[in-house]
C-alpha positions in Angstrom: 164.7 -77.2 -193.5 162.3 -77.4 -196.4 159.4 -75.2 -196.6 156.1 -76.9 -196.2 153.8 -76.8 -198.9 150.3 -74.9 -198.1 147.5 -77.0 -198.4 143.9 -76.6 -198.1 141.8 -76.9 -194.9 139.3 -79.7 -195.2 137.0 -78.8 -192.6 134.1 -76.1 -192.5 134.9 -72.6 -191.1 132.4 -73.5 -188.0 134.9 -75.7 -186.7 137.1 -73.0 -186.4 134.6 -70.9 -184.9 133.6 -73.5 -182.3 137.4 -73.9 -181.7 138.0 -70.3 -181.0 135.0 -70.2 -178.7 136.0 -73.2 -176.7 139.6 -71.5 -176.3 138.1 -68.0 -175.2 136.0 -70.0 -172.7 138.8 -72.1 -171.6 141.1 -69.1 -170.8 138.1 -67.6 -169.1 137.8 -70.6 -166.9 141.6 -70.8 -166.2 141.8 -67.1 -165.1 138.8 -67.7 -162.8 140.0 -71.1 -161.4 143.7 -69.7 -161.1 143.6 -65.9 -160.3 145.2 -66.1 -157.0 148.4 -68.0 -158.0 150.9 -66.6 -160.5 152.9 -69.9 -160.5 149.7 -71.9 -161.6 148.8 -69.4 -164.2 152.4 -69.6 -165.9 152.2 -73.4 -165.4 148.9 -73.2 -167.3 150.2 -71.1 -170.0 153.4 -73.4 -170.5 151.3 -76.5 -170.9 148.9 -74.9 -173.1 151.9 -73.6 -175.3 153.4 -77.1 -175.6 150.3 -79.0 -176.3 149.3 -76.3 -178.9 152.9 -76.9 -180.4 152.6 -80.7 -180.2 149.0 -80.7 -181.7 149.9 -78.2 -184.6 153.0 -80.2 -185.6 150.9 -83.6 -185.5 148.1 -81.6 -187.9 150.9 -80.3 -190.1 152.7 -83.9 -190.4 149.5 -85.8 -191.1 147.6 -83.2 -193.4 150.6 -83.9 -195.9 149.6 -87.3 -196.3 147.3 -88.4 -199.0 145.7 -91.3 -197.3 144.3 -91.4 -194.0 145.1 -93.9 -191.3 141.5 -95.3 -191.4 141.3 -95.2 -195.0 139.7 -98.1 -196.6 141.6 -100.4 -198.9 140.5 -101.8 -202.2 141.3 -105.6 -202.1 141.1 -107.9 -204.7 137.9 -110.0 -204.4 139.6 -113.0 -205.7 141.7 -113.4 -202.5 138.4 -113.6 -200.8 138.3 -110.0 -199.1 135.9 -107.4 -199.9 136.4 -104.4 -201.3 136.7 -101.4 -199.1 137.5 -103.3 -196.2 138.9 -101.3 -193.4 142.5 -102.4 -192.1 142.3 -104.2 -188.8 145.3 -102.9 -187.5 143.8 -99.4 -187.8 140.9 -100.6 -185.7 142.6 -102.1 -183.0 144.8 -98.8 -182.7 141.6 -96.9 -182.6 140.3 -99.2 -180.0 143.6 -98.8 -177.9 143.5 -95.1 -178.0 140.2 -94.9 -177.0 140.6 -97.2 -173.9 143.8 -94.9 -173.1 141.8 -91.8 -173.4 139.3 -93.3 -170.7 142.1 -95.0 -168.4 144.8 -92.1 -168.5 142.5 -89.5 -166.7 141.2 -92.0 -164.1 144.8 -93.0 -163.4 146.2 -89.5 -163.2 143.6 -88.5 -160.6 145.1 -90.8 -158.2 148.5 -89.4 -158.7 148.3 -85.6 -159.4 146.9 -83.0 -156.9 143.6 -81.4 -157.8 145.2 -78.1 -159.1 147.4 -79.8 -161.5 144.6 -82.1 -162.6 142.4 -79.1 -163.4 145.4 -77.2 -165.1 145.8 -80.4 -167.4 142.4 -80.6 -168.1 141.8 -76.9 -169.1 145.2 -76.8 -170.9 144.6 -79.6 -173.0 141.1 -78.3 -174.3 142.8 -74.9 -174.9 145.8 -76.3 -176.7 143.7 -78.7 -178.9 141.4 -75.9 -180.1 143.9 -73.2 -180.5 146.0 -75.6 -182.5 143.0 -76.1 -184.8 142.8 -72.3 -185.1 146.6 -72.1 -186.2 146.0 -74.8 -188.5 143.2 -73.1 -190.2 145.3 -69.9 -190.3 148.5 -71.6 -191.8 146.2 -73.2 -194.5 144.5 -69.9 -195.7 
């Protein structure tokens, strides 16, 4: 396996501080809500670790790309398209992602028990924020 090149962290350090604060608050919330069940705390820890690993790998994968997904393309003005036009495929993908983010929690609310619902929400917020902190530390 090839070692990954260390890149630079493109965002400000303030973003890392906010992420670290959110991680701490999410862990406190999980401890307060799930203190009476060891099984639920383990479920929270495993789910958080899985989400953190997934998001961290996605960040590392996409950080190596030179262009972003929503980057503007420079088109030839002779073909009738404007310079700097955003890709319509990227806009459709962004719209579908936003719709999925709204519909999925509502759909899961009808299927999952309330405890699992709370654990997944808190695990997701902790995992994404923790992945941001790890990503910053790996890029330093």
